[in-house]
Structure formats: structure tokens, C-alpha cells
DRENDO-1510 file (C-alpha; in Angstrom, 1 decimal, always signed):
<recs>
REC; n; res; u; v; w
REC; 1; MET; -61.7; -73.1; +97.6 .
REC; 2; ALA; -62.4; -74.5; +94.4 .
REC; 3; ALA; -65.4; -76.5; +95.3 .
REC; 4; GLU; -66.8; -73.2; +96.8 .
REC; 5; ALA; -65.5; -71.0; +94.0 .
REC; 6; GLU; -67.6; -74.0; +91.9 .
REC; 7; ALA; -70.6; -73.5; +93.6 .
REC; 8; SER; -70.7; -69.5; +93.5 .
REC; 9; VAL; -70.5; -69.4; +89.9 .
REC; 10; ARG; -73.4; -71.9; +89.6 .
REC; 11; LYS; -75.6; -69.6; +92.0 .
REC; 12; ARG; -74.4; -66.7; +89.7 .
REC; 13; LYS; -74.9; -69.0; +86.4 .
REC; 14; ALA; -78.6; -70.1; +87.8 .
REC; 15; GLY; -79.6; -66.5; +88.4 .
REC; 16; GLU; -78.2; -65.0; +85.3 .
REC; 17; ASP; -79.7; -68.0; +83.2 .
REC; 18; ALA; -83.3; -67.1; +85.3 .
REC; 19; ASP; -83.0; -63.7; +83.6 .
REC; 20; HIS; -81.5; -63.7; +80.4 .
REC; 21; GLY; -81.6; -67.3; +79.5 .
REC; 22; SER; -78.6; -70.1; +79.0 .
REC; 23; GLY; -74.8; -68.6; +78.3 .
REC; 24; VAL; -72.8; -65.7; +79.5 .
REC; 25; ASP; -74.3; -62.6; +78.4 .
REC; 26; VAL; -72.1; -59.5; +78.8 .
REC; 27; HIS; -72.9; -56.1; +77.7 .
REC; 28; VAL; -70.1; -54.0; +78.2 .
REC; 29; GLU; -69.7; -50.0; +78.0 .
REC; 30; ALA; -66.1; -48.6; +78.3 .
REC; 31; VAL; -65.7; -44.7; +78.5 .
REC; 32; ASP; -63.1; -43.1; +75.6 .
REC; 33; SER; -59.9; -43.6; +77.1 .
REC; 34; ALA; -58.8; -40.5; +74.8 .
REC; 35; THR; -60.3; -38.5; +77.6 .
REC; 36; ALA; -58.7; -39.9; +80.2 .
REC; 37; GLU; -55.1; -39.0; +81.8 .
REC; 38; PRO; -52.9; -42.4; +80.5 .
REC; 39; PRO; -51.2; -44.4; +83.3 .
REC; 40; SER; -47.6; -44.8; +84.2 .
REC; 41; THR; -45.5; -47.2; +82.2 .
REC; 42; GLU; -45.3; -49.2; +85.6 .
REC; 43; GLU; -48.8; -49.5; +85.7 .
REC; 44; ILE; -49.5; -51.1; +82.0 .
REC; 45; PRO; -46.0; -51.9; +80.5 .
REC; 46; LYS; -46.1; -50.8; +76.5 .
REC; 47; SER; -45.1; -54.0; +74.4 .
REC; 48; SER; -41.3; -53.3; +72.9 .
REC; 49; ASP; -42.2; -53.9; +69.3 .
REC; 50; ASP; -45.8; -52.5; +68.7 .
REC; 51; THR; -44.4; -51.4; +65.5 .
REC; 52; ALA; -42.5; -54.0; +64.3 .
REC; 53; PHE; -45.4; -56.7; +63.5 .
REC; 54; ASN; -44.2; -59.9; +62.6 .
REC; 55; SER; -46.9; -62.4; +64.0 .
REC; 56; ASN; -49.8; -61.8; +61.4 .
REC; 57; PRO; -50.0; -64.8; +58.7 .
REC; 58; ASN; -51.8; -63.9; +55.4 .
REC; 59; PRO; -55.0; -65.5; +55.5 .
REC; 60; SER; -55.5; -65.5; +51.9 .
REC; 61; GLU; -52.5; -68.0; +51.9 .
REC; 62; SER; -54.8; -70.2; +53.3 .
REC; 63; PHE; -56.5; -71.1; +49.9 .
REC; 64; LEU; -59.5; -72.8; +51.7 .
REC; 65; PHE; -62.1; -74.7; +49.4 .
REC; 66; GLU; -65.6; -75.2; +50.3 .
REC; 67; ASP; -65.8; -78.7; +48.5 .
REC; 68; ASP; -63.2; -79.9; +50.7 .
REC; 69; TYR; -65.2; -79.6; +53.7 .
REC; 70; GLY; -68.2; -80.7; +52.7 .
REC; 71; TYR; -70.5; -77.4; +52.3 .
REC; 72; SER; -71.3; -74.9; +49.1 .
REC; 73; CYS; -72.6; -71.7; +48.6 .
REC; 74; SER; -75.9; -71.2; +47.2 .
REC; 75; CYS; -78.0; -68.3; +46.3 .
REC; 76; VAL; -80.0; -68.0; +49.3 .
REC; 77; ASP; -80.8; -64.6; +51.4 .
REC; 78; ASP; -79.0; -63.6; +54.5 .
REC; 79; GLY; -81.7; -64.9; +56.4 .
REC; 80; ASP; -81.7; -68.4; +55.2 .
REC; 81; ILE; -78.1; -68.5; +55.8 .
REC; 82; MET; -78.4; -67.5; +59.5 .
REC; 83; LYS; -81.2; -69.9; +60.0 .
REC; 84; GLN; -78.8; -72.3; +58.6 .
REC; 85; TYR; -75.8; -71.6; +60.6 .
REC; 86; THR; -78.3; -71.4; +64.0 .
REC; 87; ASP; -79.4; -74.9; +63.2 .
REC; 88; ILE; -76.0; -76.1; +62.4 .
REC; 89; ARG; -74.8; -74.7; +66.0 .
REC; 90; ALA; -77.5; -76.4; +67.6 .
REC; 91; VAL; -76.9; -79.9; +66.1 .
REC; 92; GLU; -73.0; -79.5; +67.1 .
REC; 93; ALA; -74.0; -78.5; +70.6 .
REC; 94; ALA; -76.0; -81.7; +71.0 .
REC; 95; LYS; -73.8; -84.0; +69.7 .
REC; 96; ILE; -70.2; -82.5; +70.8 .
REC; 97; PRO; -69.1; -81.4; +74.6 .
REC; 98; TYR; -66.9; -78.2; +74.9 .
REC; 99; LEU; -63.9; -80.6; +74.9 .
REC; 100; GLY; -63.7; -83.9; +73.5 .
REC; 101; ASP; -61.8; -87.0; +74.4 .
REC; 102; LYS; -58.2; -87.4; +73.0 .
REC; 103; GLU; -57.9; -89.3; +70.1 .
REC; 104; PRO; -55.4; -90.5; +67.5 .
REC; 105; LEU; -54.7; -88.7; +64.6 .
REC; 106; SER; -56.1; -91.5; +62.9 .
REC; 107; SER; -59.4; -90.4; +63.7 .
REC; 108; LEU; -59.0; -87.2; +61.4 .
REC; 109; ALA; -57.8; -89.3; +58.5 .
REC; 110; ALA; -61.1; -91.1; +58.7 .
REC; 111; GLU; -63.0; -88.0; +58.1 .
REC; 112; PHE; -61.1; -87.1; +54.8 .
REC; 113; GLN; -61.3; -90.5; +53.1 .
REC; 114; SER; -63.9; -89.6; +50.5 .
REC; 115; GLY; -62.3; -85.9; +50.7 .
REC; 116; SER; -59.5; -84.1; +48.7 .
REC; 117; PRO; -56.4; -86.4; +48.2 .
REC; 118; ILE; -54.1; -83.3; +48.9 .
REC; 119; LEU; -56.0; -83.1; +52.2 .
REC; 120; GLN; -55.4; -86.8; +52.8 .
REC; 121; GLU; -51.9; -86.3; +52.1 .
REC; 122; LYS; -51.4; -83.5; +54.2 .
REC; 123; ILE; -52.9; -85.4; +57.4 .
REC; 124; LYS; -50.2; -88.0; +56.5 .
REC; 125; LEU; -47.9; -85.6; +57.2 .
REC; 126; LEU; -49.6; -84.3; +60.4 .
REC; 127; GLY; -49.0; -87.7; +61.4 .
REC; 128; GLU; -45.2; -87.5; +61.6 .
REC; 129; GLN; -45.3; -84.7; +63.7 .
REC; 130; TYR; -48.2; -85.0; +65.9 .
REC; 131; ALA; -49.8; -88.0; +67.6 .
REC; 132; ALA; -53.1; -87.0; +68.9 .
REC; 133; ILE; -56.2; -84.5; +68.2 .
REC; 134; ARG; -58.8; -83.2; +70.9 .
REC; 135; ARG; -61.7; -81.7; +69.4 .
REC; 136; THR; -63.8; -78.6; +70.8 .
REC; 137; ARG; -67.3; -77.5; +70.0 .
REC; 138; GLY; -67.7; -75.3; +67.1 .
REC; 139; ASP; -70.1; -73.0; +68.7 .
REC; 140; GLY; -67.7; -69.6; +68.0 .
REC; 141; ASN; -65.6; -70.3; +71.2 .
REC; 142; CYS; -63.6; -72.8; +69.9 .
REC; 143; PHE; -60.3; -70.7; +69.9 .
REC; 144; TYR; -60.5; -69.7; +73.3 .
REC; 145; ARG; -61.6; -73.3; +74.7 .
REC; 146; GLY; -58.9; -75.1; +72.9 .
REC; 147; PHE; -56.4; -72.4; +74.2 .
REC; 148; MET; -57.6; -72.9; +78.1 .
REC; 149; TYR; -57.7; -76.8; +78.3 .
REC; 150; SER; -54.1; -76.6; +76.3 .
REC; 151; TYR; -52.3; -74.2; +78.2 .
REC; 152; LEU; -53.9; -75.9; +81.8 .
REC; 153; GLU; -53.0; -79.2; +80.6 .
REC; 154; HIS; -49.5; -77.9; +80.0 .
REC; 155; ILE; -49.2; -76.3; +83.5 .
REC; 156; LEU; -50.7; -79.6; +85.2 .
REC; 157; ASP; -48.2; -81.9; +83.3 .
REC; 158; ALA; -45.2; -79.7; +83.5 .
REC; 159; GLN; -46.0; -78.6; +87.2 .
REC; 160; ASP; -44.1; -74.8; +86.3 .
REC; 161; LYS; -44.9; -72.8; +89.3 .
REC; 162; ALA; -42.7; -69.7; +87.5 .
REC; 163; GLU; -44.6; -70.0; +84.4 .
REC; 164; VAL; -48.4; -69.9; +86.9 .
REC; 165; ASP; -46.3; -66.6; +88.9 .
REC; 166; ARG; -45.5; -65.0; +85.6 .
REC; 167; VAL; -49.1; -65.2; +84.0 .
REC; 168; LEU; -50.6; -63.9; +87.1 .
REC; 169; SER; -48.4; -61.2; +86.7 .
REC; 170; ASN; -49.9; -60.5; +83.5 .
REC; 171; ILE; -53.4; -61.0; +84.7 .
REC; 172; GLU; -52.7; -58.1; +87.1 .
REC; 173; GLN; -51.7; -56.0; +84.2 .
REC; 174; CYS; -54.8; -56.9; +82.3 .
REC; 175; ARG; -56.9; -56.1; +85.1 .
REC; 176; LYS; -55.1; -52.6; +85.2 .
REC; 177; THR; -55.9; -52.1; +81.4 .
REC; 178; LEU; -59.5; -52.8; +81.7 .
REC; 179; GLN; -59.8; -50.8; +84.4 .
REC; 180; PHE; -57.9; -47.8; +82.5 .
REC; 181; LEU; -60.3; -48.1; +79.4 .
REC; 182; GLY; -63.1; -47.4; +81.5 .
REC; 183; TYR; -64.9; -51.0; +82.4 .
REC; 184; ALA; -66.1; -51.6; +85.7 .
REC; 185; ASP; -64.9; -53.8; +87.6 .
REC; 186; PHE; -68.4; -55.8; +88.5 .
REC; 187; THR; -68.6; -56.6; +84.9 .
REC; 188; PHE; -64.9; -58.6; +84.4 .
REC; 189; GLU; -63.8; -59.6; +88.1 .
REC; 190; ASP; -66.1; -62.8; +88.3 .
REC; 191; PHE; -63.9; -64.0; +85.1 .
REC; 192; PHE; -60.9; -63.2; +86.2 .
REC; 193; SER; -61.5; -65.1; +89.5 .
REC; 194; ILE; -62.6; -68.3; +88.1 .
REC; 195; PHE; -59.6; -68.5; +85.6 .
REC; 196; ILE; -57.0; -67.6; +88.6 .
REC; 197; GLU; -58.8; -70.6; +90.5 .
REC; 198; GLN; -58.2; -73.0; +87.5 .
REC; 199; LEU; -54.7; -71.8; +87.0 .
REC; 200; GLU; -53.3; -72.3; +90.3 .
REC; 201; SER; -55.7; -75.5; +90.6 .
REC; 202; VAL; -53.5; -77.4; +88.5 .
REC; 203; LEU; -50.2; -76.8; +90.5 .
REC; 204; GLN; -50.6; -79.8; +93.0 .
REC; 205; GLY; -49.4; -80.0; +96.7 .
REC; 206; SER; -52.9; -78.1; +98.1 .
REC; 207; GLU; -56.1; -79.0; +98.9 .
REC; 208; THR; -57.3; -77.3; +96.1 .
REC; 209; SER; -55.3; -79.1; +93.5 .
REC; 210; ILE; -57.0; -81.0; +90.4 .
REC; 211; SER; -56.1; -84.1; +88.3 .
REC; 212; HIS; -56.4; -84.4; +84.7 .
REC; 213; GLU; -59.8; -86.0; +84.8 .
REC; 214; GLU; -61.2; -83.1; +87.0 .
REC; 215; LEU; -59.8; -80.5; +84.5 .
REC; 216; LEU; -61.6; -82.2; +81.6 .
REC; 217; LYS; -64.8; -82.1; +83.7 .
REC; 218; ARG; -64.4; -78.5; +84.6 .
REC; 219; SER; -63.5; -77.6; +80.9 .
REC; 220; ARG; -66.9; -79.2; +79.9 .
REC; 221; ASP; -68.9; -77.7; +82.5 .
REC; 222; GLN; -70.7; -74.6; +81.1 .
REC; 223; SER; -70.8; -72.6; +84.4 .
REC; 224; ILE; -66.8; -72.8; +84.3 .
REC; 225; SER; -65.7; -73.3; +80.9 .
REC; 226; ASP; -68.1; -70.1; +79.8 .
REC; 227; TYR; -66.7; -67.7; +82.5 .
REC; 228; VAL; -62.9; -69.0; +81.2 .
REC; 229; VAL; -64.3; -67.9; +77.6 .
REC; 230; MET; -65.1; -64.6; +78.9 .
REC; 231; PHE; -62.1; -64.0; +80.7 .
REC; 232; PHE; -60.0; -64.6; +77.4 .
REC; 233; ARG; -62.2; -62.3; +75.6 .
REC; 234; PHE; -61.9; -59.2; +77.9 .
REC; 235; VAL; -58.4; -59.5; +78.2 .
REC; 236; THR; -58.2; -59.8; +74.4 .
REC; 237; ALA; -60.6; -57.0; +74.1 .
REC; 238; GLY; -58.3; -54.7; +76.6 .
REC; 239; GLU; -55.2; -55.5; +75.0 .
REC; 240; ILE; -56.6; -54.6; +71.5 .
REC; 241; ARG; -57.8; -51.4; +72.5 .
REC; 242; ARG; -54.8; -50.3; +74.4 .
REC; 243; ARG; -52.9; -50.8; +71.3 .
REC; 244; ALA; -55.5; -49.4; +69.0 .
REC; 245; GLU; -53.1; -47.9; +66.8 .
REC; 246; PHE; -51.0; -51.1; +66.4 .
REC; 247; PHE; -54.4; -53.0; +65.6 .
REC; 248; GLU; -55.9; -50.8; +63.5 .
REC; 249; PRO; -54.7; -52.1; +60.0 .
REC; 250; PHE; -55.4; -55.6; +60.7 .
REC; 251; VAL; -59.1; -54.6; +61.9 .
REC; 252; ALA; -59.2; -52.8; +58.9 .
REC; 253; GLY; -58.5; -55.8; +56.9 .
REC; 254; LEU; -61.1; -57.5; +58.2 .
REC; 255; SER; -63.7; -55.1; +58.6 .
REC; 256; ASN; -64.7; -51.6; +57.7 .
REC; 257; MET; -65.2; -51.0; +61.5 .
REC; 258; SER; -63.3; -49.2; +63.9 .
REC; 259; VAL; -61.0; -50.7; +66.3 .
REC; 260; ASN; -63.9; -49.9; +69.2 .
REC; 261; GLN; -66.7; -51.2; +67.0 .
REC; 262; PHE; -64.7; -54.2; +65.9 .
REC; 263; VAL; -63.9; -55.1; +69.7 .
REC; 264; LYS; -67.5; -54.4; +70.6 .
REC; 265; ALA; -68.9; -56.3; +67.7 .
REC; 266; SER; -66.3; -59.5; +67.4 .
REC; 267; VAL; -64.5; -60.0; +70.3 .
REC; 268; GLU; -66.3; -59.1; +73.7 .
REC; 269; PRO; -69.7; -61.2; +72.4 .
REC; 270; MET; -69.8; -64.8; +73.4 .
REC; 271; GLY; -69.8; -67.0; +70.0 .
REC; 272; GLU; -68.2; -64.5; +67.6 .
REC; 273; GLU; -65.3; -66.6; +66.1 .
REC; 274; SER; -61.7; -65.7; +66.5 .
REC; 275; ASP; -59.1; -64.5; +63.8 .
REC; 276; HIS; -55.1; -63.9; +63.8 .
REC; 277; VAL; -56.1; -60.4; +65.3 .
REC; 278; HIS; -57.7; -62.2; +68.6 .
REC; 279; ILE; -54.8; -64.8; +68.8 .
REC; 280; ILE; -52.2; -62.0; +68.4 .
REC; 281; ALA; -53.6; -59.8; +71.4 .
REC; 282; LEU; -54.1; -63.0; +73.7 .
REC; 283; SER; -50.6; -64.2; +73.3 .
REC; 284; ASP; -49.0; -60.6; +73.7 .
REC; 285; ALA; -51.4; -59.9; +76.9 .
REC; 286; LEU; -50.6; -63.2; +78.5 .
REC; 287; GLY; -47.3; -63.7; +77.3 .
REC; 288; VAL; -48.0; -67.3; +75.8 .
REC; 289; PRO; -46.6; -68.4; +72.7 .
REC; 290; ILE; -49.4; -70.3; +70.4 .
REC; 291; ARG; -48.7; -72.2; +67.2 .
REC; 292; VAL; -51.6; -72.5; +64.9 .
REC; 293; VAL; -51.2; -75.3; +62.6 .
REC; 294; TYR; -53.4; -74.9; +59.1 .
REC; 295; LEU; -55.0; -78.1; +57.3 .
REC; 296; ASP; -55.6; -76.4; +53.8 .
REC; 297; ARG; -54.6; -76.4; +50.2 .
REC; 298; SER; -52.0; -74.0; +50.6 .
REC; 299; SER; -49.4; -76.2; +48.7 .
REC; 300; CYS; -51.9; -77.6; +46.3 .
REC; 301; ASP; -49.6; -76.8; +42.9 .
REC; 302; SER; -46.5; -78.5; +44.8 .
REC; 303; SER; -45.7; -81.5; +43.8 .
REC; 304; SER; -44.8; -82.6; +47.6 .
REC; 305; PRO; -47.5; -81.0; +49.8 .
REC; 306; THR; -46.6; -79.4; +53.0 .
REC; 307; ILE; -47.9; -78.7; +56.3 .
REC; 308; ASN; -47.8; -74.9; +57.3 .
REC; 309; HIS; -47.8; -73.2; +60.5 .
REC; 310; HIS; -47.4; -70.0; +62.5 .
REC; 311; ASP; -46.2; -69.4; +65.3 .
REC; 312; PHE; -47.4; -66.4; +67.4 .
REC; 313; ILE; -44.5; -65.3; +69.7 .
REC; 314; PRO; -45.5; -62.7; +72.1 .
REC; 315; SER; -44.5; -59.1; +71.2 .
REC; 316; SER; -42.4; -58.6; +74.4 .
REC; 317; SER; -40.2; -61.4; +73.6 .
REC; 318; SER; -36.7; -61.1; +71.4 .
REC; 319; SER; -33.9; -63.1; +70.4 .
REC; 320; SER; -32.5; -63.3; +73.9 .
REC; 321; ALA; -35.9; -64.1; +75.2 .
REC; 322; SER; -36.1; -66.5; +78.0 .
REC; 323; ASP; -37.6; -70.1; +76.6 .
REC; 324; HIS; -41.3; -69.7; +78.5 .
REC; 325; LEU; -41.7; -67.0; +75.9 .
REC; 326; THR; -40.6; -68.5; +72.4 .
REC; 327; LYS; -41.5; -71.9; +72.9 .
REC; 328; SER; -45.3; -72.3; +71.9 .
REC; 329; ARG; -47.2; -73.7; +75.0 .
REC; 330; VAL; -50.6; -74.3; +73.2 .
REC; 331; THR; -50.4; -76.1; +69.4 .
REC; 332; LEU; -54.0; -75.5; +67.6 .
REC; 333; LEU; -55.3; -77.2; +64.4 .
REC; 334; TYR; -57.0; -74.6; +62.4 .
REC; 335; ARG; -59.6; -75.7; +59.6 .
REC; 336; PRO; -62.1; -73.4; +58.2 .
REC; 337; GLY; -63.4; -71.2; +60.8 .
REC; 338; HIS; -62.6; -74.0; +63.4 .
REC; 339; TYR; -59.8; -74.6; +66.1 .
REC; 340; ASP; -59.3; -78.2; +67.6 .
REC; 341; ILE; -56.2; -79.0; +69.9 .
REC; 342; LEU; -53.1; -80.9; +68.4 .
REC; 343; TYR; -50.6; -82.8; +70.7 .
REC; 344; PRO; -47.1; -83.3; +69.4 .
REC; 345; ASN; -45.3; -86.8; +69.1 .
</recs>
């Protein structure tokens, strides 16, 4: 089935590329859910603490300084900025695969040998808790690709069938959410199917089971990786729209757009970068805890620098929740506008 699914998605991909160019290009129109009859709570369970939000780190606390990361701002117009951004992405794509090899954390330290002493010290502290890093391509989809591989790798290592069954149940609820919001099935079904096949294939004991090497190979394959990214984008979009009232203040803090406008402009399209709103929505929708470690200058005035992190705990969890809802399954390292995968010691 995995081989057939891969062949099938390659065939679909080839057809799409011939008509639209490379990559996944999806245009989605959803009906206004305000005119539809709301589903029962059995169909789409409401998160228990939508009014009690505690998963939002304050972006202003990151204190990211451009000089530390080798770029600076000059007086250029928007066209020049966008051209430079496009050129940088093209160079990035040529040099870095979607997912890199696992590297010792010392490789990160080498990048900052001539950088900020504070960041150098923080990388040393990072090495006390984490052993390795896996880089992702900086193409605007790095959060989703990092989440995809880290989560599937966790399932492959743990062989946790109960976790797979739990997430499959949540995925079905995500499908119902999209249907209720007015998304046509054909706009998202292929993406759902491809992720489910990858999820089931990391469990051993069947003809479709895969190894770590095959998981990395698939994660680097555009015809699979892009489809999984689109699956996450649909799940994220559905969760934000389902809880629009809850997310509205946080969207307002990022842009002047409405929730629906934000989803159309910053969630659904490939290549759009992710912020804390995206992370909260994906974590809540799938019920997967995510830890984000921040490599920044947030303690630059302190005599002893520290490493800041934030745990995004699914909103349905509580103090009595089981371990699968509170212990991070995915750990990502955040630098300005980019996410890589971290491996604890």
C-alpha cells in the first residue's frame, strides 16, 4: 500500500506540475460557517479551556538582534526586499534538503564562532540538555517539516500503537471540522490519506512498515513531504477557524486581518512561515505536545545566560491528563524565522 500510495501521489504530482509548476498549489474557498447549522458536540468536541489560554509565549521576549545572525536592514523598497528574499530561498533550496542528516550540536556552535558571545554561551548551555540537531530547509515550511519528521520518528522509536490510534481519532475529528466549515472533500482528502499512510507505516509488523532510513527518504521526497505539509496546514486552518473567537486576539496581535483572512493568507498557502498561533492550533488539534527552544538574547542583561523554552500543551489536557498529553513528543529549536529539530541527551 505504501508503494502504491507513493506511486499514486507521484502521478498526481506530475499532473499538477504540468499544469501549475512545481510544488503544491491549493486554492480553497470555504463557506461562511455562520450560516450553517453547528454540529453536535459529539461530531466536533470543543476544547475544554478555550477561554483559559496559557500556551502563548510573548514574541517580544525573544529580543532577536539582526547582527547576531549575519543580516542587516537597509533602505530598500519592497520590491528589492522580496527579490532578495526569493533569491535567498532559491539558494537555500539548492543547498539544503527538506530534512538534513542528524548532526552533533557542535556543528551549531561552529556557525557562531564569530558571532555574539552571548549566543556562543547559550549554545554551550544547549549542549548540556541536547545532543544533536537535524536541520530543515528554510522555505517557509520548516515548522511543519520539523514537526512531521520529529513526530513520526518518535512513533517509530517508541512503537506506540496507542498513540497512533489516538491521533487517528483526532484526525477524523479534523476531517469533520473541515467538512463543517465548508471545505470540499476533494481539496484535502489526498493530503489526509498520505499522512495517515506515513503514520501507520512507522509501526512495525506489516508489509508496509518502514525503517528510519526510509522515513528520512520519504521526508525528503517532495511528492510526499509537500503533501504532509499541506495536511498540517489544513488541520491548522480548521482548528483556527473552528475556534475563531479564541484565536482572534492573537491574530490581531500579528496582523490587521480577520481570522478568516489570516488563515487564507498565512496558514493555507505553502511557504508561509509559522508563528505561535500555528503551533497552538496544530498542537491542540492533534493533541501533540510541542516544546520550542529559543536561541535568542532574551537574557542578555543577565550575568548568567539561560536557555528559554516554551511547552505548547494541548488545550484539552489538564493536571490529571495522561502523560501522552503533557510530555513533549516534538522538540524544535527556533532561531529568527526558522525551526530545526533538537534531540535531547
